[in-house]
C-alpha positions in Angstrom: 83.9 77.5 184.7 85.7 80.8 185.6 87.3 81.0 189.0 85.3 83.0 191.6 87.4 84.5 194.4 84.6 86.0 196.5 85.2 83.5 199.2 89.0 83.9 199.3 90.7 86.5 201.4 92.8 89.2 199.9 92.3 91.8 197.2 91.6 89.5 194.3 89.1 90.8 191.8 88.7 94.2 193.5 86.6 96.5 191.3 86.2 94.2 188.3 84.1 91.1 187.7 85.1 88.1 185.6 82.9 89.3 182.7 84.5 92.7 182.5 87.9 91.2 182.8 87.3 88.7 179.9 85.9 91.5 177.7 89.0 93.6 178.5 91.3 90.7 177.5 89.4 90.3 174.3 89.5 94.0 173.6 93.3 94.0 174.0 93.7 91.0 171.7 91.2 92.4 169.1 92.6 95.9 169.0 96.2 94.9 169.0 96.9 97.7 171.5 99.7 97.2 174.1 98.3 96.0 177.4 99.3 99.4 179.0 96.6 100.9 176.8 93.9 98.9 178.5 90.8 101.0 179.1 90.2 102.0 182.7 86.8 100.3 182.8 88.5 96.9 182.4 90.7 97.6 185.4 94.3 98.7 185.8 96.5 97.2 183.1 98.9 95.6 185.6 96.0 93.9 187.5 94.5 92.6 184.2 97.8 91.2 183.1 98.4 89.6 186.5 95.0 87.9 186.5 95.4 86.9 182.8 98.7 85.2 183.8 97.3 83.5 186.8 94.4 82.1 184.7 96.9 80.9 182.0 99.1 79.1 184.5 96.0 77.5 186.2 94.6 76.3 182.8 91.4 78.4 183.0 91.7 79.7 179.5 92.3 76.2 178.1 89.4 74.7 179.9 87.1 77.5 178.8 88.1 77.3 175.1 87.9 73.5 175.2 84.3 73.8 176.6 83.4 76.3 173.9 84.9 74.0 171.2 83.1 71.0 172.5 79.8 72.8 172.6 80.3 73.9 169.0 80.8 70.3 167.8 77.7 68.9 169.5 75.3 70.2 166.8 77.3 69.0 163.8 
């Protein structure tokens, strides 16, 4: 469900995998810290923001949350 850039050329995803990136995004949202306060283990704040924006424009977040919502309603 999450884009994998391993097969694409360039510097995408250098040093941070999708799981760490998503956890970093959730940490920023949950802690209400400015994105510049992003912890170094989640990557550089500018790279995290850039990837977040790319995913937002590509509809990745919406698809992921739709899938999670659909999965939640299956058992009800």
